[in-house]
N, C-alpha and C positions, 0 to 999 in steps of 0.2 A: 862383520859389521854389516848391518842392513842398510840398504838404500832404499829411501823412501821415494815412492813414485809421486809425480807432480800431481796436483789436485784439477779435475778436470775444470774447464772453465764454466760449463753448465751443469750444475747438478740437480736430477730430478728431485723435486720436493712433495711430499706425501700432503695432500690438501684435503682428503677426506677418508675416514674410516671405512674400510670395507670388510665385512664379515662374510664368509663363504657360507653359502648355503641360506641366505636370508634375502628376501627380496628386499630391494633399496625402496625407501620411502620416497614419493614423488616429491621433487623439488618446491612445487608449486602447491599450496594448500587449496583443494577443491571447495567450492562454496557448497554448503548442504542444503538442498531445498526441502523443506519440512513437509510440504504435501506430497512430494515424490517419496521422501522418506516413510511417511505414514501409510501411503499405499503399498509399499513394498513390505513394511511390518504387518498390515492387514492380510496381504496375500499369503504370507507365510503362516499366520495364525489362523487364518480363516477356516480351514478344513478341521482342525482341531476344536475351534470354537463352535461350529456347526455341530460336530460330534457332541460335545458336552452339552450344548442346549438342547439337542433332541433327547439325551439320557435325561435331563433335568425336567423337560416338558413331560416325557412319558411317565416318570417318577410321579410329577403332580397331578396329571391327567387320572392315573391310576389310583391315587389317594382319594381324589374327589368322586371318583366312580364307587369306589368302596363305601364311602360315606353317603352318596347321593342314592344309590341304588335300592336299599330298604324304603327309602321316603318315596322315590318314583313309584315301586311297586304298590306302596299302600294306597298313593293317589291315584293309580291306575286302577286298581282294586275297587276303590270306592265311585270312581267314574263309572265302571263297567255295572256295579251293583246298583247304581243310580239310574244308568241308562235302561237297564233290564226292569228295574222296578217302575219306571214311566212307560216304558211300551207295554207293560203287563196292564198296568193302571189304564193306558189307552185302549187296549183291546176290551177289557171290562166295561169301559165306559160306551163302546160301540156296539156291545152286546145288549146292553140296557136299552 
């Protein structure tokens, strides 16, 4: 025959679930400051953003240079020919 023990007067009661290894969430929700959050996100993405911006700008600048170089060379050649022609014309007039 088994003898039952008397039940203690104060029995501990489980009031929250505890999972080992996981950090417990704070009991009071923290207010989120949108300005501070935006600054934190910007600080995180800023290096990558600058890298992508530089790469994109370099590509755009190289494309513009490829298309503009022949036009600039032609305009420069025309300007030099005009300047030489005017100089020769000026020399010819001073000889006369």
